[in-house]
N, C-alpha and C positions, 0 to 999 in steps of 0.2 A: 504494500499499499504506500502510495506517495504521501509525503508529509509536506503540506503547503504552508506551514507556519514559518514566516520569515525569520523569527528569532532563532529556531531551531537550525536553519540553513546557516545563519551567520555564526552561531555557536560551534557548529561542526566545522565550518570553514576556519574559524579562529583556532580551533584545536588541531586541525590538519596543516596549518601553516607551519613550515619548518624554520623559517628565518625571520628576522625582523623586517626584512624587505617585504615579505608576504603579509606580515601584520599591517605594515603601512599601506601596502596595496589593497588589502581588504577594507581598511578604513576609507581609503579614497574611493574605491569602487562602489562599495555598498552605500556610502553617503551620497555619491553621484546618483546611483539608481533611485534611492528613495526620495531625494530632493527633486529629481526629475519627475517621478510619479506624483508627488505632492503638488508640484507646480502645474503639471497636466491636469490633475483633478481640480485645481483651483481655476484654471483657465477654461475647463470644461463647463464649470458651473457659471462662472463669470467671464465670458469670452472677451469683454472689452476692457479687461484689466491687463496686468502683466506687460504693459508697454504696447499692447496690440491696438489700443484705442487711437494712437496718433497714426498708425498705418492704416486703419480702417477709415479714419477721417480724411486722410490724404488721398486714398484711392477711391473711396466710394462715399464721399460725404453727401453728395446730391442724389445718389441713386440708391433707393431703398432696396431694390431687388438685388443689386450688386453687393450691397452691404450684408444682406441676409445670406447670400451665397458665400461670401468670404467668412461669416461667422460659422456657417455650416462646415466649410472647409477646415477652419481652425479647430472646431469640435472633432471632426473626423481625425484630423492629425493627432490631437491629443489622446483619442481613444487608441489609436495605433502606437503612440508612445508608451501609454500605460501597459499595453499588452507586450510590446517588445522589451520594456524594462523589467516587466514581471518575469518574462522568459529568461532574460539575462541574469536576473537574481537567481533563478534556479540553476543556471549553468555554472555559477560560481567564478572564482578568480582563476580562470585558465587563459592562456595567452591568445587562443582562438576567440574566446568569448569576449574578452576585453578589446581585442582587436577589432572585432565586429562592431562593438558599441562605439569605439573611437571612430571607425570608418563612417558610420551613419551620423554621428554627431558632427564630423567635418563636412559631410554632404549637406546636412541640415543648415549649418552656419553659412556654407557657400550659397545655398538657395536663398537665404534671407538677407545676404549682404546688400542687395539693391534697395532694401527698406531703409538703409542708412543714407541713401541718396535723396530721400524725401526731406523736404525742408523742415517740416514739423517734428520729425523724429529724432534728429541729431545723429550722432555717430552710432554705427552698428558694430563697433569694435568689442563691445561687451559680449557679443555672441561667441567669441573665441574662448571665453572662460570655460565652457562646457567641454569643447574638444581638448583644450589644454589639460583640463582635469582628468579626462579619460586618458590621455596620452601619458600623463604622469602615472596613473594606475597601470597602464600597459607596460611602462618601464619597470615598475615594481613587480608586476606579474611575471615578466620575463626574468627578472633577477631571481625570483622565487623559484621559477622553473629551472634555471641554471644552477642555482646554489642550494636548492632545497634538499637534495639528498647528500650534499657534502658539507653541510653546516657544522660548525664547531659544537662542542657540547654546551657552551653557554648560549648558543643560538637556538639549540634544539630544546632547551628547557622551557617550560610553560612560563609566560609572563603573567605576573599577578595583575589582575584587572579589578 
């Protein structure tokens, strides 16, 4: 039987991490996953928040149908992010899993970069926080993969939490 309790996944992953790099990677990866899920839930309920209001105003301020369509698109995107991040949570801190999350976050940031060109929205450079966060988790996941079986005795002892 599958266990869908997120705290059990993170506890098992924490115990399975063999190096400090793995522990840091777990903190980065799981915090990224759950903050993305929470932000997606927030924007699913209130689609005109989280900075999307300026883009909606700039793109479809005078067209009610276009604005409604963009809100539906944002909601569909957030449902997909919730599902994808939930799946990534079950996959754990593996190089392929974290690499896939990093790839999709880079693609997401590239797709939304033109929003930064809108006069009312300001810079879109903040979009690179999430791919950068995932890239750091990828570096630590790779270090855990390479050094996990060869860690010193101090690295393989459980950390007190």
